[in-house]
N, C-alpha and C positions, 0 to 999 in steps of 0.2 A: 247351716254350717254343720259339718260332722265333727270337726275337731280343730285344734290349733297346733301349728308347728312348734315343736319343742327344740329340736336340735338338727343340725346337719352333721352327719357322721361320716368320717373318712376312714376307710380301712388302710392299714399300714403295718410295716414290720415292727416298729417301735413307737408306741403312742406318746411316750414322754418326749422323745426326740423331735417328733413332728409337731407336737404341741408347742414346744419351745420355738420352732421356726415361726409358727403362726402368731405366737405371743409377741414376738419381735416385729413381725410384719404389720400386725394390726393394733399394737399397743393393748393387747388383751390381758386379762387376768385369769389365772388358773384357779379353778374351784377346788376346794379341799375334798378329800375322799377319793382321789384317783388311785389307780393301781398300775401294775406293769402291763395290764391288758386293756385299760380304759382310762382316758384322761379327758376332762372337759375344760374348755376355756370360754370366756365371755368377752366379746368384742362389740362395743356399741349396742349392747343389749341383745346380741345374737349369740346363741350357744353353738360352738363348734366342738364336736366330740371326735375322739380318735380311738379306734379300737384295733387291737392286735389281730392280724390275719397271718397265720403261719405260711400260707401259700399265696401271699399277696403278689400280684402281677400288675405293674403300672399300665395305665392306658397308653396307647400309641397316639400321638398327635403330630400332624394330621394323619388319619388313617382312613383311606377311601373304602375299606372293607369292614370298618367297625365304628364304634361310637366312643367318644370321650366320656360318656355317661353324664357328666355335669362339669361345670367349672365355676370358680368364684370370680366376680368382678370387684376389683379394689380401686376405689377412687383416690387419686393423689393430686397434689398441687402441680407437680412437674414430673412427668414420666422419666425424663432424662436423669434427674437426681434420684428418683425412687429406684430406677433400674440399677444404678450402682449399688444401692443399699441391698436390694434383694439378691443380687449376684453375690455380694459379700456374705449374705446369710446362707447361701447354698443353693439358691434357685439357678435355673439355666434358661436362657432365652430360647424360645421355640420359633417365634415368628414376629417380625416387625411388619405391621400393617402399613400399606401405602397411603391410606387416607389420614394417617396420623392421629386417629382417635384413641387407639389402644395398642398394646403389645401383649403377646402371649408368652407365658413362662411356664416352667414346670417347677413344682416344689421339690425338695430333696428326694422324695420317693416317686416323683413322676406325675402327680396330679396337676392338671393344667389350671392356671389362673391368669387373669388379665389385669394389667395396670391400665387404668383409664384416666385421662385428664378430667379433673373435677368439673371443668366448664365445657366439656365436649358434649 
């Protein structure tokens, strides 16, 4: 082993605002010591960090000519119920899968994430 993963870091225009979205989505806790350029939350033992990027451009999904770079999979008891909640938080639906195992959303600044049934 070379090292251990410490954090997943998301570029964004406003770290505090995007951290608030993920705090509510994941039931996460914000770590002390953040700034207007860097905020860290912890959800189920996993660190998500948000860093300001002045020239942030959201990924396009789906984009046949590019890549989404990464996405987060979020397990939920019921996607129908969770969908209403994430839409109220500012997410938007990108794609409903026909197999019914997951749905793809974008967070308020465009990062894709999936809601997945816990038992899928």
